[in-house]
C-alpha positions as CSV (number, residue, x, y, z in Angstrom):
1,M,1.6,6.2,-21.5
2,Q,5.3,5.2,-21.5
3,D,6.3,8.7,-20.6
4,M,4.0,8.6,-17.6
5,F,5.6,5.4,-16.3
6,K,9.1,6.8,-16.9
7,N,8.2,9.9,-14.9
8,L,6.7,7.8,-12.2
9,M,9.9,5.7,-11.9
10,S,12.2,8.7,-11.9
11,D,10.0,10.4,-9.3
12,M,9.9,7.3,-7.1
13,F,13.7,6.9,-7.1
14,S,14.6,10.5,-6.8
15,N,14.3,10.2,-3.1
16,V,17.0,7.4,-3.0
17,G,19.6,10.1,-3.3
18,N,18.3,11.7,-0.1
19,M,19.1,8.5,1.9
20,S,22.7,8.2,0.6
21,N,23.9,11.3,2.5
22,L,22.9,9.8,5.9
23,D,25.6,10.0,8.6
24,M,25.3,6.6,10.2
25,K,27.8,7.3,13.0
26,D,25.5,9.3,15.3
27,M,22.1,8.0,14.0
28,D,19.9,5.8,16.2
29,P,17.6,3.2,14.8
30,S,14.6,5.4,15.2
31,K,16.0,8.1,12.8
32,I,16.9,5.4,10.3
33,G,13.4,3.9,10.6
34,L,11.9,7.3,10.0
35,K,14.0,7.8,6.9
36,V,13.1,4.4,5.5
37,L,9.4,5.0,6.3
38,D,9.6,8.4,4.5
39,F,11.0,6.7,1.5
40,Q,8.2,4.0,1.6
41,K,5.5,6.7,2.0
42,N,6.9,8.6,-1.0
43,A,7.0,5.4,-3.1
44,F,3.4,4.6,-2.1
45,N,2.1,8.1,-2.9
46,E,3.8,8.1,-6.3
47,T,2.4,4.6,-7.1
48,Y,-1.0,5.6,-5.8
49,D,-1.0,8.8,-8.1
50,A,0.0,6.6,-11.1
51,M,-2.9,4.2,-10.3
52,Q,-5.3,7.2,-10.0
53,N,-4.2,8.3,-13.5
54,L,-4.7,4.8,-14.9
55,L,-8.1,4.7,-13.3
56,Q,-9.1,8.0,-14.8
57,Q,-8.2,6.6,-18.2
58,T,-10.2,3.5,-17.5
59,E,-13.2,5.7,-16.6
60,K,-12.9,7.5,-19.9
61,M,-12.8,4.2,-21.7
62,M,-15.7,2.7,-19.8
63,E,-17.9,5.8,-20.3
64,P,-19.2,4.9,-23.8
65,L,-19.9,1.4,-22.6
66,L,-21.9,2.5,-19.6
67,K,-23.5,5.5,-21.4
68,N,-26.7,3.5,-22.0
69,N,-27.0,2.7,-18.3
70,P,-26.4,5.9,-16.3
71,V,-27.4,4.3,-13.0
72,A,-24.7,1.6,-13.4
73,N,-22.2,4.2,-14.4
74,E,-22.9,6.4,-11.3
75,E,-22.8,3.4,-9.0
76,W,-19.6,2.1,-10.5
77,N,-17.9,5.5,-10.2
78,S,-19.1,6.2,-6.7
79,M,-18.1,2.7,-5.5
80,L,-14.7,3.0,-7.1
81,K,-14.0,6.4,-5.6
82,K,-15.2,5.4,-2.2
83,S,-13.0,2.3,-2.3
84,Q,-10.0,4.3,-3.4
85,E,-10.5,6.8,-0.6
86,E,-10.8,4.1,2.0
87,I,-7.6,2.4,0.9
88,K,-5.7,5.7,0.8
89,K,-7.0,6.6,4.3
90,S,-6.1,3.2,5.7
91,I,-2.6,3.3,4.3
92,D,-2.0,6.9,5.4
93,N,-3.2,6.0,8.9
94,G,-0.7,3.1,9.0
95,F,2.1,5.5,8.1
96,V,1.0,7.9,10.8
97,Q,1.0,5.1,13.4
98,A,4.5,3.9,12.2
99,E,5.8,7.5,12.4
100,S,4.5,7.9,15.9
101,Y,6.1,4.6,16.9
102,F,9.5,5.6,15.6
103,S,9.1,9.2,17.0
104,S,8.2,7.9,20.4
105,N,11.2,5.5,20.4
106,N,13.4,8.4,19.3
107,T,12.2,10.5,22.2
108,M,12.8,7.7,24.7
109,G,16.3,7.1,23.4
110,K,17.1,10.8,24.0
111,N,15.8,10.7,27.5
112,S,17.8,7.7,28.5
113,K,21.2,9.2,27.5
């Protein structure tokens, strides 16, 4: 379990190095915003994947407890998976909207020069 969290942290912060080589002289705020957003998206995806792994372990632990009541087990699993999918879809939609905002501002900045 500790190895999983160590790997998660190293994966999350591996993208920090990508942001250190930015040339700030000719970058407009839209490009910087897109880079920051990309970092946040990667951090969210890594955290979400870790939570998925934790939830899979929880399902394995709960399976013997819910074995005597298969209806509750199926309902619990389907409700959990549906909620996870809705949250992921909502967050991903927010990232898409933010990316389109920064991209449209980047395009407008180019046209005004």
